[in-house]
VMD Tcl script that draws the C-alpha trace (Angstrom):
set ca {
  {15.80 -5.78 -27.16}
  {13.17 -5.79 -24.44}
  {12.00 -9.26 -25.60}
  {15.54 -10.64 -25.18}
  {15.74 -9.37 -21.59}
  {12.34 -10.90 -20.73}
  {13.33 -14.23 -22.33}
  {16.62 -14.25 -20.44}
  {14.73 -13.53 -17.23}
  {12.81 -16.80 -17.60}
  {15.39 -18.92 -19.47}
  {18.34 -18.49 -17.10}
  {16.50 -19.57 -13.89}
  {14.94 -22.53 -15.73}
  {18.35 -23.60 -17.03}
  {19.90 -23.32 -13.56}
  {17.07 -25.36 -12.02}
  {17.34 -28.16 -14.58}
  {21.12 -28.44 -14.42}
  {21.27 -28.34 -10.63}
  {19.06 -31.41 -10.21}
  {20.81 -34.73 -9.77}
  {19.42 -38.14 -9.16}
  {19.84 -39.48 -5.65}
  {19.86 -43.29 -5.85}
  {19.41 -43.60 -2.07}
  {15.93 -42.10 -2.26}
  {13.31 -44.50 -3.56}
  {11.25 -43.57 -6.58}
  {7.90 -41.96 -5.74}
  {6.10 -45.21 -6.48}
  {8.20 -47.24 -4.00}
  {6.23 -48.56 -1.08}
  {8.01 -50.97 1.24}
  {6.47 -54.40 1.46}
  {6.92 -58.08 0.69}
  {5.52 -58.37 -2.83}
  {8.58 -57.23 -4.81}
  {11.64 -58.77 -6.42}
  {14.48 -57.60 -4.15}
  {16.42 -60.11 -2.06}
  {18.43 -59.00 0.96}
  {20.94 -61.07 2.90}
  {21.28 -59.96 6.52}
  {24.09 -60.69 8.92}
  {24.18 -59.69 12.58}
  {27.67 -58.46 13.45}
  {29.10 -57.91 16.95}
  {32.57 -56.31 17.25}
  {33.22 -57.15 13.59}
  {32.31 -60.83 13.98}
  {29.30 -62.51 12.39}
  {26.76 -63.95 14.83}
  {25.59 -67.34 13.52}
  {22.21 -68.80 14.34}
  {22.30 -71.49 17.01}
  {19.98 -74.52 17.09}
  {18.50 -73.39 20.41}
  {18.84 -69.62 19.74}
  {18.40 -68.74 16.06}
  {19.05 -65.23 14.81}
  {15.78 -63.36 14.41}
  {15.00 -60.55 11.97}
  {12.24 -58.00 12.55}
  {11.36 -55.68 9.66}
  {9.15 -52.59 9.82}
  {7.94 -51.25 6.45}
  {7.88 -47.58 5.38}
  {9.93 -46.13 8.22}
  {13.49 -45.19 9.12}
  {12.69 -44.99 12.84}
  {13.23 -47.73 15.44}
  {9.71 -48.87 16.41}
  {10.83 -50.64 19.60}
  {11.74 -54.21 20.46}
  {8.22 -55.64 20.69}
  {7.81 -58.14 17.79}
  {4.14 -57.12 17.43}
  {5.30 -53.71 16.15}
  {6.92 -55.23 13.04}
  {5.43 -56.15 9.67}
  {7.69 -59.14 8.99}
  {9.50 -61.52 11.37}
  {11.93 -64.14 10.05}
  {13.88 -66.79 11.96}
  {17.41 -67.74 10.92}
  {18.62 -71.29 10.40}
  {21.55 -72.79 12.32}
  {24.47 -72.71 11.75}
  {24.27 -69.96 9.13}
  {25.28 -66.40 10.07}
  {23.02 -65.09 7.28}
  {19.27 -64.63 7.05}
  {17.88 -64.24 3.52}
  {14.70 -62.25 2.91}
  {13.12 -62.51 -0.55}
  {10.45 -60.55 -2.39}
  {10.91 -57.09 -0.87}
  {9.77 -53.94 -2.65}
  {11.84 -50.81 -3.01}
  {11.27 -48.41 -0.12}
  {12.30 -47.59 3.43}
  {12.65 -50.22 6.16}
  {13.86 -50.49 9.72}
  {15.65 -53.80 10.25}
  {16.20 -55.11 13.78}
  {18.09 -58.32 14.58}
  {18.70 -60.43 17.65}
  {21.06 -63.32 18.25}
  {23.33 -64.95 20.79}
  {27.08 -64.25 20.91}
  {28.75 -67.39 22.25}
  {32.05 -65.55 22.81}
  {30.46 -63.49 25.61}
  {27.53 -65.84 26.34}
  {24.99 -63.01 25.96}
  {22.05 -62.00 23.83}
  {22.88 -59.30 21.27}
  {20.50 -57.01 19.40}
  {20.45 -53.95 17.19}
  {19.03 -52.38 14.08}
  {19.46 -49.85 11.32}
  {17.29 -48.03 8.78}
  {17.65 -49.33 5.21}
  {16.47 -47.85 1.93}
  {16.10 -50.22 -1.02}
  {16.23 -48.57 -4.42}
  {13.94 -49.64 -7.26}
  {16.96 -50.66 -9.38}
  {18.30 -53.14 -6.82}
  {17.87 -56.90 -7.02}
  {20.21 -58.14 -4.26}
  {21.95 -56.57 -1.30}
  {24.09 -57.84 1.59}
  {23.51 -55.84 4.78}
  {25.46 -56.14 8.03}
  {23.40 -55.21 11.07}
  {25.49 -53.98 14.03}
  {24.35 -55.58 17.28}
  {25.40 -55.15 20.89}
  {24.74 -56.84 24.23}
  {21.90 -55.70 26.50}
}
mol new
graphics top color blue
foreach p $ca { graphics top sphere $p radius 0.5 }
foreach p [lrange $ca 0 end-1] q [lrange $ca 1 end] { graphics top cylinder $p $q radius 0.2 }
display resetview
């Protein structure tokens, strides 16, 4: 009888621990390290008041990506690990070969409807199971 009580003392907490765990797909696997040597493609679109901001020939959208962080590093391009220029007249900027992991993505562009520069960014986590993702980056005027 005493053996049953001791077994239950260890079995019940172990069972509760194992059944309470659930997989969170927003958290990258432990081996995920953000970078540009992977197989994930992201399509980015700057969006101001719900409208896409297309690249202009004289003012292309620009994308600044900081690896392994969820925090805004600032607006100095030297602080970023990857900088990509958009192509006019597309409102989308495609980035290939990213790894799973955490990124901060910052975009700039020019909104012709208000004749002003717009900018903004968000943290993004790419999961190891992803291959493609479309991401809208909210931007605002200075």
